[in-house]
C-alpha positions in Angstrom: 75.1 68.0 -1.5 71.6 68.3 -2.9 72.0 65.1 -4.8 73.0 63.2 -1.8 70.0 64.4 0.2 67.8 63.5 -2.8 69.2 60.0 -2.9 69.0 59.7 0.9 65.2 60.1 0.7 65.2 56.7 -1.3 66.9 54.8 1.5 63.8 53.6 3.3 62.1 52.5 0.2 65.2 50.5 -0.9 65.4 49.0 2.6 61.8 47.6 2.5 62.2 46.4 -1.1 65.4 44.5 -0.2 63.7 43.0 2.9 60.8 41.9 0.7 63.1 40.4 -1.9 65.1 38.5 0.8 61.8 37.3 2.4 60.7 36.1 -1.1 63.9 34.3 -1.8 63.9 32.6 1.5 60.3 31.5 1.2 60.8 30.5 -2.4 63.3 27.9 -1.5 61.0 26.1 0.9 57.5 26.9 -0.3 57.9 27.3 -4.1 55.3 29.1 -6.1 53.2 30.1 -3.0 55.9 32.7 -2.2 55.2 35.0 -5.1 52.5 37.0 -3.3 55.3 38.4 -1.0 56.6 40.2 -4.1 53.5 42.3 -4.0 54.8 44.1 -0.9 57.4 45.8 -3.2 54.8 47.4 -5.5 54.0 50.4 -3.3 57.6 51.1 -2.6 58.6 50.9 -6.3 55.7 53.1 -7.2 56.8 55.7 -4.6 60.3 55.8 -6.1 59.0 56.1 -9.6 56.1 58.6 -9.1 56.2 60.0 -5.6 52.8 60.6 -4.0 52.5 62.3 -0.6 49.4 60.5 0.5 50.7 57.1 -0.4 54.0 58.0 1.4 52.2 58.9 4.5 50.0 55.8 4.5 53.0 53.6 3.9 54.8 55.3 6.9 51.8 55.1 9.3 51.1 51.3 8.3 54.8 50.4 8.8 55.0 52.3 12.1 52.1 50.4 13.4 53.6 47.1 12.2 57.0 48.0 13.7 55.4 49.0 17.0 53.8 45.5 17.1 57.2 43.9 16.2 58.8 45.9 19.1 56.2 44.6 21.6 56.6 41.0 20.3 60.4 41.4 20.5 60.3 42.7 24.0 58.0 40.1 25.2 60.1 37.4 23.7 63.2 38.9 25.1 62.0 38.5 28.7 61.3 34.8 28.2 64.2 33.7 26.1 66.6 30.9 27.5 70.3 31.9 27.7 71.2 29.5 24.9 69.5 31.4 22.2 71.0 34.7 23.5 74.5 33.2 22.9 73.7 32.3 19.3 73.2 36.0 18.4 69.7 35.5 17.0 68.3 38.0 19.5 70.8 40.6 18.4 69.9 40.2 14.7 66.2 40.2 15.3 66.6 43.3 17.5 68.5 45.1 14.8 65.8 44.1 12.3 62.9 45.5 14.5 64.9 48.7 15.2 65.7 49.3 11.5 62.0 48.8 10.6 61.0 51.4 13.0 63.6 53.9 12.0 62.8 53.4 8.2 59.1 53.8 8.8 59.7 57.0 10.7 61.9 58.2 7.8 59.1 57.6 5.4 56.7 59.7 7.5 59.4 62.5 7.8 59.7 62.4 4.0 55.9 62.8 3.6 56.0 66.0 5.6 59.0 67.3 3.5 57.8 68.3 0.0 61.0 67.4 -1.8 61.6 63.9 -3.4 
């Protein structure tokens, strides 16, 4: 059970790494070489998995909580003005899940920074 709990602490980092890689591949198809700076987003998360640092963990968590809160505000303001045709396509459901998962994973990172085990 301890090994499962230890691996569960890596879930938020793997989530943000996978989102960054997906964003990179999506931009690389249309933008080309200018999409490579997006891969720089994965460096702090990879570093946190290799050599855990409590301060970096806390700063990542706080930064992404702020960004996720901003995304939630944007999502809610967009939700109130969206025409019914877009709701039928399911775009709003996927974007809502994305915003919610970002917030949950950011909170998880902060929770991991308060716990001393990695």
